[in-house]
RODREN-924019 format. One line per 8 residues: number of its first residue (from 1); their letters; for each residue y, z, x of C-alpha. Coordinates in steps of 0.1 Angstrom, whole numbers, always signed. Layout:
REM residues N
NUM) A) Y:Z:X  ...
***
This chain:
REM residues 562
1) MLDDSIGP) +189:+32:-228  +155:+29:-212  +148:-6:-224  +180:-19:-207  +176:-39:-175  +192:-24:-144  +212:-44:-120  +214:-82:-114
9) ADTLPIRI) +184:-90:-93  +202:-121:-79  +221:-97:-56  +188:-97:-37  +177:-134:-42  +142:-145:-34  +146:-181:-42  +123:-211:-42
17) PHAPAKTT) +144:-242:-39  +130:-273:-56  +139:-309:-53  +164:-320:-80  +150:-338:-109  +156:-375:-114  +176:-378:-147  +193:-406:-164
25) PSSPEGKA) +227:-400:-180  +218:-422:-209  +191:-398:-221  +200:-366:-240  +177:-347:-217  +194:-361:-186  +229:-354:-199  +221:-318:-208
33) HTLEKVGS) +204:-313:-175  +235:-326:-156  +258:-303:-176  +236:-273:-167  +239:-282:-130  +276:-285:-130  +279:-252:-148  +297:-258:-181
41) SKLTVQRS) +309:-223:-191  +301:-229:-228  +266:-242:-220  +260:-214:-195  +266:-188:-222  +243:-206:-246  +215:-211:-222  +215:-176:-205
49) GQVATEDE) +184:-157:-214  +167:-187:-231  +131:-197:-222  +132:-223:-195  +117:-257:-200  +90:-272:-177  +116:-294:-161  +139:-265:-154
57) IRDFLHVV) +111:-244:-140  +103:-273:-117  +139:-281:-106  +160:-249:-107  +161:-221:-81  +136:-193:-88  +151:-158:-87  +142:-122:-93
65) DNIPALVW) +147:-111:-129  +166:-80:-140  +143:-49:-136  +137:-27:-167  +145:+10:-163  +109:+19:-171  +99:+2:-139  +120:+26:-119
73) LATLVGVA) +107:+56:-139  +72:+46:-132  +81:+40:-96  +95:+76:-94  +61:+89:-106  +43:+69:-78  +68:+79:-51  +65:+116:-60
81) ERFTWYGN) +28:+115:-56  +30:+97:-23  +57:+122:-12  +32:+150:-20  +3:+132:-2  +22:+126:+30  +37:+161:+28  +2:+177:+25
89) TGPLQNYL) -16:+156:+50  +12:+154:+76  +6:+189:+90  -32:+187:+84  -42:+176:+120  -24:+206:+135  -35:+230:+107  -72:+222:+114
97) QHAPDSAI) -71:+216:+152  -51:+245:+165  -54:+283:+162  -26:+305:+149  -19:+318:+185  -21:+284:+203  +9:+266:+219  +10:+242:+189
105) RGALGLSQ) +10:+262:+156  -22:+259:+136  -46:+278:+113  -83:+271:+119  -86:+263:+156  -111:+235:+154  -115:+208:+181  -95:+176:+181
113) ATASNIVS) -126:+155:+173  -136:+178:+144  -101:+179:+130  -98:+141:+134  -131:+136:+116  -120:+158:+87  -87:+140:+84  -105:+106:+84
121) AVIAASYF) -129:+119:+58  -101:+130:+36  -83:+97:+39  -116:+78:+33  -123:+98:+2  -89:+92:-12  -95:+55:-9  -130:+55:-24
129) TPVPAAVL) -122:+76:-54  -99:+49:-69  -131:+30:-79  -143:+54:-107  -106:+60:-117  -101:+22:-121  -132:+19:-142  -120:+48:-163
137) ADSWLGRY) -86:+32:-167  -97:-4:-175  -127:+6:-197  -119:+38:-216  -87:+58:-211  -62:+31:-201  -39:+34:-171  -14:+59:-186
145) WTLVLCYS) -39:+86:-195  -59:+81:-163  -26:+86:-144  -19:+118:-163  -54:+131:-155  -53:+123:-118  -17:+136:-115  -29:+170:-129
153) IVLAGSLI) -56:+171:-103  -31:+165:-75  -9:+192:-88  -38:+217:-88  -48:+208:-52  -12:+210:-39  -8:+245:-56  -41:+258:-40
161) LFVTSLPS) -30:+245:-5  +4:+262:-8  -10:+296:-21  -38:+298:+5  -14:+291:+34  +8:+321:+26  +6:+346:+54  -9:+374:+32
169) MMERGTAE) -36:+350:+20  -44:+337:+55  -49:+373:+67  -76:+375:+40  -94:+345:+54  -85:+321:+25  -71:+293:+47  -105:+276:+54
177) WGVYTAMV) -118:+274:+18  -83:+268:+5  -77:+237:+27  -112:+223:+20  -109:+228:-18  -73:+214:-18  -84:+183:+2  -112:+176:-22
185) LLSLGSGG) -88:+178:-52  -61:+159:-34  -85:+131:-24  -98:+128:-60  -64:+130:-76  -44:+109:-52  -72:+83:-51  -70:+80:-89
193) VKAVVSPF) -32:+78:-89  -33:+50:-63  -57:+30:-83  -36:+29:-114  +1:+36:-105  +7:+2:-88  -5:-19:-118  +11:+6:-141
201) IADQYAKR) +45:+0:-125  +41:-37:-128  +30:-34:-164  +65:-20:-172  +78:-55:-164  +62:-70:-195  +81:-103:-196  +59:-133:-191
209) DSTIKVLK) +81:-164:-197  +106:-178:-172  +141:-177:-186  +175:-191:-176  +196:-168:-155  +232:-172:-145  +239:-163:-109  +272:-148:-97
217) SGELAVTD) +282:-183:-84  +279:-197:-119  +248:-216:-110  +218:-216:-134  +184:-205:-121  +151:-195:-137  +135:-161:-134  +101:-160:-117
225) REITIQYI) +75:-134:-127  +56:-136:-94  +87:-132:-73  +99:-103:-95  +65:-85:-90  +69:-91:-53  +104:-75:-54  +91:-46:-75
233) YNAYNWLV) +64:-38:-50  +87:-42:-20  +111:-17:-37  +82:+6:-45  +70:+6:-9  +105:+11:+4  +110:+41:-18  +75:+54:-9
241) NIGGLSAL) +85:+54:+27  +117:+73:+19  +94:+98:+3  +72:+96:+34  +101:+111:+54  +91:+144:+38  +68:+146:+68  +99:+149:+90
249) AITLLERY) +113:+180:+72  +78:+194:+67  +68:+193:+104  +100:+212:+112  +92:+238:+86  +57:+240:+99  +70:+246:+135  +100:+269:+128
257) VSFWAAYL) +89:+287:+96  +53:+285:+87  +27:+263:+69  +34:+279:+35  +70:+266:+37  +57:+232:+47  +33:+230:+18  +58:+243:-8
265) VPFCGICL) +79:+211:-5  +51:+187:-16  +41:+210:-44  +77:+208:-57  +75:+170:-53  +45:+166:-75  +61:+188:-101  +92:+166:-101
273) GAVPLFLW) +71:+134:-105  +54:+149:-136  +87:+151:-155  +92:+114:-163  +54:+110:-167  +54:+134:-196  +90:+131:-210  +88:+93:-213
281) SNKFVREP) +52:+92:-225  +60:+73:-256  +83:+48:-239  +61:+35:-212  +43:+2:-217  +6:+11:-220  -19:-17:-215  -49:-8:-237
289) PVGTTIPH) -83:-4:-221  -104:-35:-227  -138:-20:-226  -161:-21:-196  -165:-55:-181  -188:-43:-152  -222:-50:-169  -212:-85:-179
297) ATQAMTYA) -196:-92:-145  -228:-80:-127  -250:-101:-150  -227:-131:-145  -228:-128:-107  -266:-125:-108  -267:-158:-127  -242:-173:-102
305) VKGGFRMD) -265:-163:-72  -295:-178:-89  -274:-210:-95  -267:-215:-59  -238:-191:-54  -216:-210:-79  -198:-191:-106  -198:-222:-128
313) AAKPEFQQ) -236:-216:-131  -228:-185:-151  -208:-204:-178  -222:-205:-213  -228:-242:-214  -247:-242:-181  -269:-213:-191  -276:-229:-225
321) REREKTVP) -284:-263:-209  -303:-253:-178  -318:-219:-188  -317:-221:-226  -299:-187:-226  -271:-175:-247  -246:-153:-228  -222:-127:-242
329) WDNRFIDE) -191:-142:-225  -170:-173:-226  -156:-197:-199  -124:-178:-197  -143:-146:-186  -160:-166:-158  -127:-182:-147  -111:-147:-145
337) LKSGLHTC) -141:-133:-127  -139:-162:-101  -102:-153:-96  -110:-116:-91  -139:-124:-67  -117:-147:-47  -91:-120:-44  -117:-95:-33
345) RILLLFPI) -128:-119:-6  -93:-124:+7  -90:-86:+11  -124:-81:+28  -110:-80:+64  -85:-52:+56  -108:-23:+69  -99:-32:+105
353) HWLCLNQT) -62:-31:+95  -66:+4:+80  -87:+15:+110  -58:+8:+133  -31:+20:+109  -49:+53:+103  -46:+63:+140  -11:+75:+130
361) FNNLISQA) -27:+103:+109  -49:+118:+137  -53:+104:+172  -17:+94:+178  -5:+128:+167  -29:+144:+192  -18:+118:+218  +18:+129:+213
369) GTMVGSGV) +7:+165:+218  -3:+157:+254  +31:+142:+262  +66:+157:+269  +82:+163:+234  +115:+177:+246  +114:+203:+218  +103:+178:+190
377) PNDTIKSL) +71:+186:+172  +42:+163:+181  +37:+153:+145  +74:+144:+139  +75:+112:+158  +52:+95:+133  +82:+95:+109  +94:+65:+128
385) DPISIIIF) +69:+45:+107  +85:+51:+73  +120:+49:+90  +112:+15:+103  +100:+4:+69  +132:+17:+53  +153:-2:+78  +133:-35:+80
393) TPLVQRLL) +123:-39:+43  +159:-48:+32  +163:-70:+62  +131:-89:+53  +140:-91:+16  +177:-100:+20  +177:-121:+52  +142:-134:+62
401) YPYLTRRR) +129:-145:+29  +162:-163:+18  +165:-179:+52  +129:-193:+50  +133:-205:+14  +166:-223:+22  +147:-243:+47  +119:-249:+22
409) IRFQPIVR) +94:-228:+42  +70:-211:+19  +62:-177:+34  +31:-173:+12  +8:-143:+10  -19:-155:+35  +9:-162:+61  +25:-128:+55
417) ITVGFALL) -8:-110:+59  -16:-129:+91  +18:-120:+106  +12:-84:+97  -22:-84:+113  -8:-99:+145  +20:-73:+147  -6:-45:+142
425) AVSMAVTT) -27:-60:+171  +4:-58:+193  +10:-22:+182  -26:-13:+193  -20:-30:+226  +11:-8:+231  -9:+22:+222  -34:+13:+250
433) GVQKAIYS) -6:+10:+275  +9:+44:+265  -25:+61:+269  -29:+45:+303  +5:+59:+312  -6:+94:+302  -37:+92:+323  -17:+80:+352
441) AGPCYNHP) +7:+110:+351  +2:+146:+362  -4:+174:+361  -38:+168:+344  -40:+130:+345  -70:+118:+324  -77:+153:+310  -43:+163:+295
449) LDCPASNG) -37:+200:+289  -72:+208:+303  -67:+217:+339  -54:+248:+357  -21:+231:+365  -13:+229:+327  -8:+267:+326  -33:+272:+298
457) GQIPDQVS) -24:+240:+279  +14:+247:+280  +23:+219:+304  +16:+183:+292  +13:+152:+313  +48:+142:+323  +53:+112:+300  +79:+111:+273
465) MFLQAPIY) +65:+113:+237  +91:+87:+227  +71:+60:+245  +52:+60:+212  +82:+47:+193  +73:+9:+195  +38:+17:+181  +53:+31:+149
473) VLGGIAEI) +80:+5:+146  +55:-24:+150  +31:-6:+126  +58:-2:+100  +69:-38:+101  +32:-48:+99  +29:-27:+68  +57:-46:+51
481) FCYVTGLE) +38:-78:+54  +2:-65:+50  +3:-36:+25  +30:-49:+1  +14:-83:+1  -20:-68:-6  -6:-49:-36  +11:-80:-49
489) YSYNQAPR) -19:-103:-43  -44:-79:-59  -22:-76:-90  -11:-112:-94  -45:-128:-87  -67:-104:-106  -75:-110:-143  -57:-87:-167
497) SMRSIVQA) -90:-70:-177  -98:-61:-141  -65:-53:-125  -72:-16:-119  -107:-24:-106  -94:-51:-82  -67:-26:-71  -94:+0:-65
505) YWLSMAGF) -114:-25:-44  -83:-32:-24  -78:+5:-18  -114:+10:-10  -109:-12:+21  -88:+16:+35  -117:+40:+28  -140:+17:+49
513) GSVLSIAL) -114:+18:+76  -115:+56:+77  -153:+54:+79  -150:+32:+109  -126:+58:+124  -154:+84:+121  -178:+59:+138  -154:+57:+167
521) TPLAKDPD) -155:+95:+172  -177:+93:+204  -148:+75:+221  -121:+98:+207  -121:+122:+237  -106:+123:+272  -110:+103:+294  -122:+76:+269
529) FVVMYVVL) -91:+70:+248  -81:+40:+268  -114:+23:+261  -111:+32:+224  -76:+17:+221  -88:-15:+239  -116:-18:+214  -91:-14:+185
537) TGLMAATT) -67:-40:+200  -96:-65:+204  -108:-59:+169  -74:-63:+153  -67:-95:+173  -101:-110:+164  -95:-100:+127  -61:-118:+128
545) VIFWVFFR) -77:-150:+141  -107:-149:+117  -84:-142:+87  -62:-172:+94  -91:-196:+102  -110:-188:+70  -81:-182:+45  -52:-203:+56
553) HSNNKAMD) -57:-228:+27  -61:-201:+1  -25:-193:-8  -24:-185:-45  -54:-207:-51  -86:-196:-68  -117:-211:-52  -148:-225:-70
561) MI) -173:-207:-48  -179:-169:-47
***
């Protein structure tokens, strides 16, 4: 049954230990509390599943709740779309950069800089299009129907890319318009899916109250919605990265068969994801659209600016008392808007994170192409990123988090993001070192594949491509702390009426990161790559420090100022 819960979540405990309550045996409450702690079997049966009291929420261990089956079905929809996105964009750098008759198989034969710019533009577009999709979802269509619309667009784009990459179609000159049309559709559709699928997944866990849960040890605990959402998003990201391994098979198909075979796989993936989306249409939890809040939010923020950059200045009583104005909102709307704005401010430094992480989609692929691959395609090694996430996510979830909570160390969102930023800075430092090693090796030194000794671009600089491995491993671990926490934070801290919009804002930060990638194009050429990676390392390190200095006191706490 789809409304049954799957699996005891306490097999993967994320627990918050609390100090035991002071109770007196003489009081009925104290006696009952003591019985619960010693685990009376009769009382355990009676209390299991009941709503927890305030004392129990304060005193008991907090654990992940059982996950409804609808959460996993919605997750499958999201994973299939990500599988398709990674499958279609994975070969894109080679498809654009190299010619059909070059040493590395391609289609259009553009330069590295041009191909990298196009890839960055595609990624940027996919992260800006969530904004209109989010407005559509929160204001008019709702998340489910927006998801259906955007999913259909992705399916159309994937089909066009597959068909126009067939050898017979490429001979007719369809590859160029086909890839550009497909990328426009994929950017629109995937951007829309990203905006709504994460909150849609969390919507399927509709339970709000903390309830009593019996652990395998017989101990009583309380379920925690925030920890459960964190677990759901960790599981989602883990499954997405399993889907991301499609790039591994696809790059092999690209090299040893052709691009049409590579693009057939993601097309099949999006078709698979459409099955639960349509078959379980009437089962999914559908949060209704609440009508557009943007005009009111804009007007309220204008009043806040006029009131000295204080959101309280937009509250009805202040406007009535100080301006003699009647406003069409209540105090709750302003409080929710404050929470949303605070969340947006926390996420404001993420473009630098995405600028560094996006190197794996373009320049690091090209960097691998200038190294000794030992028969491994240059765009295959980036699969180490999802592999590292697949390996380390369970370790973080099962070992690190329980270890910290047993020692009463609260590994809160701001701390997790800071750790992720620091790891990404180290990853960029390693990238700088690898590029320096390439430039120090022959035959072409700081002009790889571009000297007579390279035999027409056939002989790379004699440095192993597998030196890139730490870059992807560090980047993958950083993503566990940064990306997942960003998803969790933007959902939990956003008001219910603005969840898709705040999610879109969070995703648009990646779009700005891609725009910054385009701005770095003048440095994206030999022999300037070392300088570019030094700049990226410095930016990421500075971002880490600035983020911690400004937001270290902001864990799960809305602020009074904008």
